[in-house]
N, C-alpha and C positions, 0 to 999 in steps of 0.2 A: 486783823488785817485793814491796812489803811487804804481809804481810797482809790480805787484805779484810776479813775480820772478824774480827780478834782478839779485839776489845770483846763480839763472839758467844761466842767458847771462853769468855772469862771467864764468861760469862753463866751458861753451863752447869752450872759450879761453884756459881755462886751460887744458880741456880732449886734445885740436887740439896740442897744446905744449907738452902735454903728450907723445900722439901719435908718435909724430916727435921725443922723444927722447927714446921711446922703437924702433924707427925704425934705429934708429941709435948705439943701445944697445943691438941688436936681442941675440948675443951671450951671455948675460947674463939672458935672457929671464925669468925674474920674475915679472912676469906677476900678481902672485896671490897675490900678498901684495899691490895692487893698493886700497885706500881706495874709493871707485865705489859712494858712498854717497855722495862724496864730488866733484868727477872729473867728473861726467857722470849725465845725465838729467834724472833722474829718474828711473834707474836700477832697479832690483828687487832682492832677497837677494841672487837667482842660479846664476845671470849676477855679482854681488860683488865677493863670492867665486870662479867664473871662472875666475875673473879679467878680463873681457869684458869691452872693451870701444870705445866709438865712433869713428868713422871713420874719418879720416883725409882727406878734398878733394883732390883730385888729379888735376893738371891741365891740363893735358892732357883729362880727362875723363871727366871735367866739359867744357871743348871746344868743346868734339865729344857725348855732352849727349846726348840723344834721346829727339827730340821734337816733339812730337805724336799729342799734340792738345795745342792751346793754348786758354788759359781764362783769362780775364784780360791783365795783362803785365806777366803773369807768363807760365811756358812751362810747361807740363805735360805727364809722361808716364805711361803705364803699365806694369806690369811686367811682363806677359806672352808674352807679343807682342813683347818681345827683345829677340833676337838671342844672348844669353847668357847664358852660362850652369847653372849659380847658379841662374836664372829666367825663362825662357820660360818652361813653363809647370811646375815650380816647387814652392814649398812653404816654407816658412822661418818662423821662429820665428818676435817676436815685433822688436828687438833691429837688427838681422841682416837686416829687411827690409828696417830700417832706415841705417843702413849702406850702403847697395847697392843704396841707394840714394845721400847718405850726400858723396861718392866719385866721385859723379859728380856733387856736390855743388847743390843741391837736399833734399829732406826730405821725409818720409811720409808724405800724403795730411793731411793737418788743412784744416777746414769748420767752418771757422771763419765767415762767414756770412750767411744769407741765400741762396741767390742766387749762391753761391759757392758748397753750401749742395746738393741744387736742382739737380745741373749740374752734381756732382758724384752720387748721387742716379740715377741718369735717365740714366750714364753710367752705373753703376751695372743690371738696369731693362734691357738695351738693347743688353748687354751681355749675359743676365741673368746667372749672377755669383751667386755664394751661398753665398760669403763673401769676406772683403779687410779688410787688416788693414789700422788705421791710425796712425798719431801722439801723438791721445789722450794717457793722462797719467794719472790716481791718484798721488794726493801728498803725497805719504804716506813710502818717504825714510827718511831719516837722516835731520832734520832741519824741518821737515812738522809739527810734531805732536807740536812743540813753536808756532804754528801760531795760533792764536784765529780767525782769521778774516776766516780759511778754514775750521774752527768746526760748525755743523759736517761733517767728512771728504768726505763722501758719495754725499754729495748735494753740496758743499762750496769747494770742493777738486779736481775738475777737470780740466786741464788745454791740453794749444795744446802745445806740446811739440816743433814743429819747428819752431813757433812764440814765445814760453814763452807769453803765453795768456791767463789768467785767461775764462774759460767757462763760460756760465752761470749758476744758479744753475740748478740743475737738477731733481727737485721737478716739476716745471714748464718751459711754452716752454718758448726758449728765446727772450727777446725785438723784439719786430714786424716780428716777425718771423710767426708767424699765425698758428704756430703745433709744435706740441713735438715733436725733430727727437729720443728722447730715446725712446724704446720699452717701450708697458705696458705690456709686456709679457718676460719671459725666465722660465729658468731651476726650480724655486721656483714656478713659475703661477703668480708671481706677478712685477711690473713695475722695469727698469732698472734704474739705478744700481742697481745690489744686491748682486753681491758678491759671486754667489750660489757654487763656486769651494770650496771655504775654508769651508763650513761645510762637502765636499764631503773627500775632502785631503791635507788641509789645504795649500792649496795657493788660493791666492790673487789674485780676478780680477782686476788688474791694472792695464789693458792694454785697449785699446777702436776699436773695430771694427766696420764694419757695415757690417751686415746680412741680407740676401734678403728671406724672408720668413720663415725661419725654424722653426718660430716658430706662423705662420700661424699670423704674424702680419705685413705682408707687407716689406718693406726695412728699417729697423731702427737701430741706435744707440746701441750697447751691450758692457759691459765691461767684458772682457773677462783675462783670465791667462796670461801670456805677454811668455811662453812657446809652446803654441800651434803656429801651423802652416799655412799660409795663401798667397796667392799671395798679389800686395801689388800697389799702384798708390803713384809717388813720384812727386813733385811739387817743383817747384826752390825755393832756400833759398835764400833772399835779404843778410840774414848774410853771406853764405858762398860765393856768387856771388860776392861780395865785399871784404872778406878777396882775395881770389884768384888774382882780380883786383891790388889789393894793392901790394901782392906780383910779379906780370908778369906784369909788366908796357907793354901795347899793345897787352895783349891776346886778340883774340876775344871770348866773350863768346855769 
């Protein structure tokens, strides 16, 4: 099967290049004219209008990134455990969560395997957290509506933005998982994803978080409007680590 989000992988390079260009031309400060649908991995309409970009990784922050625990060959950290004014005890929206991770050659966590998902679920239970952001995103931005393989969107259109990999269909458990990570309950009373907030205020629930028994459903995946603020877990990004290595020979990451 062809790579689902090849265009998004290219967009990462474009977005980082754009970020560098903006840093070199801060006096212009014309961020509002950026075409976010093309140079950003799945930002919603509010982000497009605001001209927000994916953060560019910073070598110093990548080298000193928090390494709170390791799973497989990746390091992870939880935002509230970090002594940083934007993280410790703070809640941020989905894009800000990703950017705080990306500056450190990481990204919001993506649970591509059952083992990784079990690990994140157990972390949430052990810390008695109400919720966290993940990198999960609905492909409902420019170009997605042209993809027949993503229809119906609420079933086939979800992906992990940290690795640009497609999620399994939302209407059944992922292959060999043995359980359904998406909740069978939500605001509307039905299974997730349900895009419930769209009926309330016309805001799409385009981002994915993990909620802890908010709907008496245990620890489960939920679709959530991206502007909501939550803590987050960061995970090493091979793409960003390799990029910084290529630009900074000898750097220890």
